[in-house]
C-alpha positions as CSV (number, residue, x, y, z in Angstrom):
1,M,-0.5,-44.3,105.3
2,S,2.5,-43.4,107.8
3,D,4.8,-45.6,109.5
4,D,3.0,-46.0,112.6
5,Q,0.0,-46.4,111.0
6,Q,1.6,-49.3,109.0
7,L,3.5,-50.8,111.9
8,K,0.0,-50.9,113.9
9,A,-1.7,-52.7,111.0
10,I,1.2,-55.3,110.9
11,R,1.3,-55.6,115.0
12,N,-3.2,-56.1,114.6
13,R,-2.7,-58.1,111.8
14,I,1.1,-60.5,114.0
15,N,-2.2,-60.4,117.1
16,E,-4.9,-61.8,114.8
17,L,-2.6,-64.6,114.4
18,D,-1.1,-65.4,117.4
19,E,-4.8,-65.8,117.9
20,Q,-5.1,-68.7,115.8
21,I,-1.9,-70.3,116.0
22,Q,-3.2,-70.5,120.2
23,A,-6.8,-71.7,119.4
24,L,-5.5,-74.1,116.5
25,I,-2.4,-75.4,119.0
26,S,-5.2,-76.5,122.0
27,Q,-7.3,-78.3,119.0
28,R,-3.6,-80.2,118.5
29,A,-4.0,-80.5,122.4
30,E,-7.1,-82.1,122.8
31,A,-6.6,-84.2,119.9
32,A,-3.8,-85.6,121.3
33,Q,-5.6,-86.3,124.6
34,E,-8.6,-88.1,122.7
35,V,-5.6,-90.0,121.0
36,A,-4.8,-90.9,124.8
37,Q,-8.0,-92.0,125.8
38,I,-8.5,-94.3,122.5
39,K,-5.7,-96.1,123.5
40,L,-6.1,-96.6,127.3
41,A,-9.4,-98.6,126.2
42,A,-7.6,-100.8,123.7
43,D,-4.6,-101.5,126.5
44,A,-4.4,-99.8,129.5
45,Q,-0.5,-100.7,128.9
46,A,-0.4,-98.4,125.4
47,E,2.6,-97.2,124.5
48,F,1.9,-93.2,123.9
49,Y,5.3,-92.0,122.4
50,R,5.6,-93.6,118.7
51,P,9.4,-92.4,117.5
52,E,8.5,-93.2,113.6
53,R,5.0,-91.2,113.6
54,E,7.1,-88.6,114.9
55,A,10.3,-88.5,112.7
56,D,7.4,-88.6,110.4
57,V,5.3,-85.8,110.6
58,L,8.4,-83.9,111.5
59,R,10.5,-84.4,107.8
60,K,6.8,-83.4,106.2
61,V,7.2,-79.8,108.5
62,K,10.6,-79.4,106.5
63,A,9.2,-80.8,103.3
64,R,6.6,-78.4,102.8
65,N,8.5,-75.3,105.0
66,Q,8.4,-72.3,102.5
67,G,10.5,-70.0,105.0
68,P,11.1,-67.3,106.6
69,L,12.5,-69.3,109.0
70,D,14.8,-72.3,108.1
71,D,14.0,-75.9,108.2
72,E,15.7,-76.4,111.1
73,E,14.0,-73.9,112.9
74,I,10.2,-75.0,111.7
75,A,11.2,-78.6,112.7
76,R,12.3,-77.3,116.3
77,L,9.1,-75.7,117.1
78,F,6.8,-78.0,115.7
79,R,9.1,-80.3,117.9
80,E,8.3,-78.3,121.0
81,I,4.3,-78.6,120.0
82,M,4.4,-82.2,119.9
83,S,6.2,-82.3,123.3
84,A,4.0,-80.6,124.5
85,C,1.1,-82.5,123.7
86,L,2.7,-86.0,124.7
87,A,3.5,-84.7,128.0
88,L,-0.6,-84.4,128.7
89,E,-1.3,-88.3,127.0
90,E,1.8,-88.9,128.7
91,P,4.7,-87.5,131.1
92,M,7.4,-89.0,130.1
93,K,11.3,-89.1,132.4
94,I,14.2,-89.9,130.4
95,A,17.5,-91.1,131.7
96,F,20.8,-88.7,130.6
97,L,24.6,-89.2,131.7
98,G,24.8,-85.9,133.9
99,P,25.0,-83.9,136.0
100,D,22.5,-81.3,134.4
101,G,24.4,-78.9,131.7
102,T,25.7,-82.4,129.6
103,F,25.5,-82.1,125.9
104,T,23.9,-85.6,127.0
105,Q,21.3,-83.9,128.0
106,A,21.3,-80.9,125.3
107,A,20.3,-83.9,123.7
108,A,17.9,-85.6,125.1
109,L,15.5,-81.5,125.1
110,K,16.8,-82.1,121.0
111,H,15.2,-84.9,120.3
112,F,12.4,-85.0,123.0
113,G,11.2,-81.5,123.6
114,H,11.6,-79.5,127.0
115,S,8.3,-80.6,127.9
116,V,10.2,-83.9,129.5
117,Q,11.2,-84.7,132.4
118,T,15.4,-85.3,132.4
119,Q,16.6,-87.2,135.0
120,S,20.6,-87.5,135.8
121,V,22.5,-90.5,136.3
122,G,26.0,-90.8,137.2
123,S,27.1,-93.2,133.9
124,I,26.2,-94.5,131.7
125,S,25.6,-97.9,132.6
126,E,23.2,-96.3,135.2
127,V,21.5,-95.1,131.9
128,F,21.0,-98.5,131.3
129,R,20.0,-99.8,134.4
130,D,17.3,-96.9,135.1
131,V,15.6,-97.6,131.4
132,E,16.3,-101.4,131.9
133,S,14.3,-101.1,135.3
134,G,11.6,-99.3,134.4
135,A,12.7,-96.2,136.6
136,C,12.6,-93.8,133.6
137,H,11.1,-94.7,130.0
138,Y,14.1,-94.2,127.3
139,G,18.0,-93.0,128.4
140,V,19.8,-91.5,126.3
141,V,23.6,-91.9,125.7
142,P,26.6,-90.6,123.7
143,V,27.7,-93.2,120.6
144,E,30.5,-91.1,118.8
145,N,32.3,-88.4,117.9
146,S,33.1,-87.2,114.4
147,T,35.9,-85.3,115.9
148,E,36.9,-88.7,119.0
149,G,35.6,-91.6,117.2
150,V,33.6,-94.2,119.1
151,V,32.3,-93.8,122.9
152,T,33.0,-97.4,124.3
153,H,31.0,-97.9,126.8
154,T,28.2,-97.4,125.3
155,L,28.9,-100.2,122.9
156,D,30.0,-102.7,125.1
157,M,26.7,-102.1,127.0
158,F,24.9,-103.1,123.9
159,L,27.0,-106.8,124.6
160,S,24.3,-107.8,127.6
161,S,21.3,-105.0,127.5
162,P,18.3,-106.0,126.7
163,L,17.5,-102.5,125.6
164,Q,16.7,-101.3,122.1
165,I,18.1,-98.7,120.0
166,C,14.5,-96.7,119.5
167,G,16.0,-93.6,118.0
168,E,19.5,-91.4,117.3
169,V,20.3,-87.5,117.8
170,S,23.0,-85.3,116.2
171,L,24.0,-82.4,117.5
172,R,26.7,-80.1,116.9
173,I,28.9,-79.3,119.7
174,N,30.8,-76.3,120.7
175,H,33.5,-76.3,123.5
176,H,33.9,-72.8,125.9
177,L,36.5,-72.5,128.5
178,L,34.8,-71.4,132.0
179,S,35.7,-70.7,135.0
180,T,35.4,-68.0,138.4
181,S,38.5,-66.1,137.2
182,E,38.5,-63.4,134.6
183,E,41.7,-64.9,133.3
184,I,42.9,-67.3,131.0
185,A,47.3,-67.0,132.7
186,Q,45.6,-67.5,136.1
187,I,44.2,-71.0,134.9
188,Q,46.7,-73.8,136.9
189,T,43.8,-77.0,136.3
190,I,41.8,-78.2,133.5
191,Y,38.7,-80.2,134.0
192,S,36.5,-81.8,131.3
193,H,35.1,-84.8,130.2
194,Q,38.2,-87.0,128.6
195,Q,36.8,-86.9,124.7
196,S,36.3,-83.3,125.4
197,L,39.7,-83.0,126.2
198,A,40.8,-84.4,122.8
199,Q,39.0,-82.7,120.9
200,C,40.3,-79.5,122.5
201,R,44.1,-80.7,122.0
202,G,45.0,-78.3,120.3
203,W,44.2,-75.0,121.5
204,L,45.1,-76.1,124.8
205,D,48.5,-76.7,123.9
206,R,48.9,-73.7,122.1
207,N,47.0,-71.7,125.1
208,L,47.2,-73.4,128.3
209,P,50.5,-75.8,127.7
210,L,51.3,-75.7,131.4
211,A,47.8,-76.2,132.6
212,K,47.4,-80.1,134.3
213,R,44.5,-81.7,132.4
214,V,42.3,-83.6,135.0
215,S,39.8,-86.0,132.6
216,V,36.3,-86.4,134.9
217,G,33.1,-88.2,134.3
218,S,31.0,-85.1,132.7
219,N,31.8,-81.6,131.1
220,A,29.0,-80.5,133.6
221,E,30.3,-82.3,136.6
222,A,34.2,-80.8,135.6
223,A,32.2,-77.3,135.8
224,R,30.7,-78.2,139.6
225,I,34.1,-77.9,140.4
226,A,35.9,-75.5,138.5
227,A,33.5,-73.3,140.0
228,A,34.7,-73.7,143.8
229,D,37.9,-73.1,142.3
230,S,39.6,-69.6,140.4
231,Q,43.0,-71.2,139.2
232,S,40.2,-74.5,136.9
233,A,38.8,-73.9,134.4
234,A,35.9,-76.4,132.7
235,I,35.8,-77.2,129.1
236,A,32.2,-77.3,129.0
237,S,29.0,-76.2,127.6
238,E,26.9,-72.3,127.6
239,A,24.1,-74.4,129.7
240,A,26.9,-75.7,132.2
241,A,27.9,-72.2,132.1
242,E,24.5,-70.6,133.1
243,I,23.6,-73.3,135.8
244,Y,27.5,-73.5,137.5
245,G,27.6,-69.5,137.2
246,L,30.7,-69.8,135.2
247,K,32.0,-67.4,132.6
248,I,33.2,-68.1,129.6
249,L,36.5,-67.1,128.8
250,S,37.0,-68.4,125.5
251,Q,34.5,-69.5,123.2
252,S,34.3,-72.4,120.3
253,I,37.8,-73.9,121.5
254,E,37.4,-77.3,120.2
255,D,39.9,-78.0,117.2
256,E,37.4,-79.0,114.7
257,P,34.9,-76.6,113.7
258,G,32.1,-79.1,112.4
259,N,32.6,-81.1,115.6
260,T,29.0,-83.2,116.0
261,T,28.6,-86.2,118.5
262,R,26.1,-89.0,117.7
263,F,23.9,-89.7,120.5
264,L,21.1,-92.5,120.9
265,V,17.7,-93.0,122.4
266,I,17.1,-96.3,124.5
267,G,14.3,-97.9,125.3
268,K,12.6,-100.8,125.8
269,Q,9.7,-100.8,122.2
270,E,10.6,-102.1,119.2
271,V,9.9,-98.7,116.4
272,A,7.9,-99.1,113.7
273,S,9.3,-98.5,109.8
274,C,8.6,-94.7,109.1
275,G,10.5,-94.7,105.3
276,S,13.7,-93.5,106.6
277,D,15.5,-95.8,108.8
278,K,18.7,-96.9,109.8
279,T,19.3,-100.6,111.6
280,S,22.1,-101.3,114.0
281,L,23.7,-104.9,114.8
282,L,26.1,-106.8,116.9
283,L,27.7,-109.1,115.0
284,A,30.0,-111.8,115.5
285,T,31.9,-114.3,113.0
286,R,32.5,-118.0,113.9
287,N,36.1,-119.0,113.7
288,V,37.3,-119.4,109.9
289,A,39.3,-117.3,107.4
290,G,37.6,-114.6,105.9
291,G,34.5,-115.1,108.2
292,L,34.3,-110.9,108.6
293,H,34.3,-110.9,104.9
294,R,31.5,-114.0,104.4
295,L,29.5,-111.5,107.2
296,L,29.5,-108.4,104.8
297,A,29.0,-110.0,101.3
298,P,25.3,-109.9,101.8
299,L,25.0,-106.5,102.0
300,A,26.6,-106.1,98.6
301,E,24.0,-108.7,97.4
302,H,20.5,-107.3,98.9
303,S,22.3,-103.4,98.1
304,V,21.9,-102.5,101.5
305,S,24.6,-99.7,102.1
306,M,26.5,-100.4,105.6
307,T,27.0,-96.4,107.1
308,R,29.2,-97.7,110.1
309,I,31.4,-100.8,111.4
310,E,33.2,-100.7,114.7
311,S,35.2,-103.7,116.8
312,R,34.8,-104.3,120.5
313,P,36.6,-107.5,122.3
314,S,33.6,-109.8,122.8
315,R,34.6,-110.4,126.4
316,R,34.2,-114.0,125.8
317,G,37.6,-114.7,125.1
318,R,41.5,-113.4,124.3
319,W,41.2,-112.3,120.8
320,E,37.9,-113.1,119.8
321,Y,35.8,-109.4,118.7
322,V,32.1,-108.5,118.0
323,F,31.3,-106.2,115.0
324,F,28.5,-103.4,115.5
325,V,27.0,-102.2,112.6
326,D,25.1,-99.6,111.0
327,I,23.2,-100.3,107.7
328,D,20.8,-98.6,105.9
329,G,17.1,-99.7,106.1
330,H,14.7,-101.1,108.5
331,K,14.2,-104.4,109.8
332,D,11.3,-105.4,107.7
333,D,12.0,-103.9,104.7
334,D,12.3,-107.0,102.1
335,N,16.3,-106.3,101.2
336,V,17.4,-105.5,104.8
337,A,15.0,-108.8,106.3
338,Q,16.7,-111.0,103.9
339,V,20.2,-110.0,105.0
340,L,19.5,-110.4,108.6
341,E,18.3,-114.0,107.6
342,N,21.5,-114.7,105.6
343,L,23.5,-113.4,109.0
344,K,21.2,-115.7,111.2
345,N,22.5,-118.5,109.5
346,E,26.4,-117.4,108.5
347,A,27.5,-115.3,112.1
348,Q,27.7,-117.0,115.6
349,V,26.4,-114.0,117.0
350,C,23.8,-111.7,115.3
351,K,21.8,-109.7,117.9
352,I,19.2,-106.6,116.3
353,L,20.0,-103.9,118.2
354,G,16.6,-101.9,116.4
355,S,15.5,-100.5,114.2
356,Y,14.5,-97.0,114.2
357,P,14.2,-92.9,112.0
358,K,17.4,-91.3,111.5
359,A,18.1,-88.0,112.8
360,V,15.7,-85.7,111.5
361,L,16.9,-82.6,114.0
């Protein structure tokens, strides 16, 4: 068989597979519609989005993957199929820190897929407000970066918000220097979010030491400003470059090659266990010696791992603090439930911010 004949045979096989894949996707979509009908018949206010169910599906997709596509790529493809099927049940609106082109929007699309409607808002507090009011089903907010640490505004919002954490997203962050200018030497002002400026401090010190650095509300906002001034530049994403018509003068200028940001998905619903969960807590100690130690002791006693702890001023009194704690497990797990019972008796404040699936993608 000649090479041309072999190629024709393979392409015919690909066409057959495409038809089979398309037919199966259509069958899956029809099954999703049937699920919606059953749920609505039982409850007119039924929740269609089930974070624990989707996390379980994606983990199984990755576990049974045999290549040649890697685990992340095959899971991303299934994420988009699930997103399209869910949109048939209930089109969802997701609030994010805008404008269009921010890393927060990228995190929202990574978590929910591209069949949702993303709603740009001007601040983290507006994300919370839009979800609390019902204007959006869920919101996505940044909470910590591997280089610069926590996003304090997000943590502070949980002090008063009734919303639950429903999921998390980890996003690899690549910062690019964007401008309408052709030359880096022409840049006099650099705009970006304060976190991004900090994450690129070393590169900026070496390459643009005399340029003025201006902090703005988001990287996408920086790109919008830079698009109007050829002597300015923005530190932002490739998506922002495309949206605002900017050139990439230098790629991946972040100081740490593993620079990653963690985002939280916030909503009103409690999330059931998927078997690989995380629980976030807000704790305040009583004003006694060894108070924090007494709060954390039950974790060791019940073999519950603490993965993060951050302190923030409580806003109730001078030098009083609250602690944001992440632990492994779901609040309904026996050992976690025992820890929470101890904490409620020992802590001055013990607020469960949410139990939710660990990031899959």
